[in-house]
N, C-alpha and C positions, 0 to 999 in steps of 0.2 A: 494133315499129310497130303490131302488132295492138292492143296496149293503148292506144296513142295514138288509133287509129281508134275504138275503143270509147268512150274518154273523150270524143272529139269528138261522137259520136252521142248520148250521154246527157246532156251538159251543155247548159244553155240557151245560145243564141247570145250573149246579153248577158253571161253569166258568164265570168269569167277563171279558168283553172285553172293550176296549176303542178306540175311533176313534177321531182324531183331524183333522179337515178340515181347511185348509188355503185357502181363496178365496178372490176375489175382490168384494167390495160392488157394487151392481147394482146401476148405476147412476139414473135410472128412477124409480125403484121400491124398494128402500132400505128398507122401512118399511115392505113391503110384504115379502121381502127376509128374514129379521130378524124374522118375524112371522113364516114363513115356517121352518126356521132352528130351532126355539124354539119348534115347533110342532114335528119335527124329534127327538129332544132331549127328549121330554116328552114321545114319543112313544117307544123310545129305552130303557128308564130307566126301564120300566116294563119287559124288556127282558134281563136284565143284561148287557146292553151295555151303556157305558158312551159316549155320543156324545157331543163334544165341537167344537166350531169354532172360528176363528179369521179372521179379515179382514186384508189383506196386505195393510197397509196405504200408502206405496210407489206406489202401483198399478203397480208393475213391474213384477209380476209373469205371466208366460204364459205357461210354461211346465206343463203337467198334469201327475201326477204319484202318486203311492201309495207306501209307505215304511212300511213293516211289522216288527214286533219284531222277526220274524222267519228268518231274514236275506235275505229278498227278496225285490227288488224294481221292481215295475211294471210300465212301461212307457205306457201311453195311448195317442194315437195320437189325439183323439177327446174327451178326457175326458170320463166321464161316460155317456155322452149323446149319446148312441149308438142305442137306440130304435127309431123306427119310431112312429109317432103319432097314437093314437088309436081312434076309434070311440066309445067313452064311452057310448053313448046312446043305443048301441046294447047289450042288456042283454044276448043274446045267443051266443055271440062271445067268443070262448075260449081264444083268444089272450088277451082279457081284463082281464081274470082271471088267466091264467097260463103263466108264463114267457117263458117257452119253446116254446110257440106258438106265441110269440110277435115278429113281424118282426123287423129286425135290419138293420141299415145302415152299409155299408162296413167300417171297421176300422182295425187297427193293434194294437197289444199289444206286448211289448217286456218284457221278464222276465229276470232279472239279479240277480244272486246269489251274495250277498254282504258279506263281512267279517267285523264284528264290533270289 
């Protein structure tokens, strides 16, 4: 959801954006996963972002990356799960409200300029 929030902040209001997620179905919580993905799609629709997803039925994907239509591929060593858990019951904690104060796990990202 953080990626969708960031995309919403940086795109112009009149622009449309689309995100296509390919992931593996959660073996233990598939219904909850689908419900959460649907909620993301519904939240994004009002911000001019089309969010769709597909499950890799072969369950063979492992690499985590983002490919943009601006000729960039971003390789993420631990996916988008870079934030540490928050204590959501603390109303006065800035890291619960502002991403720039949210503690992160150590991770690496590689940016590759692609030619299409």
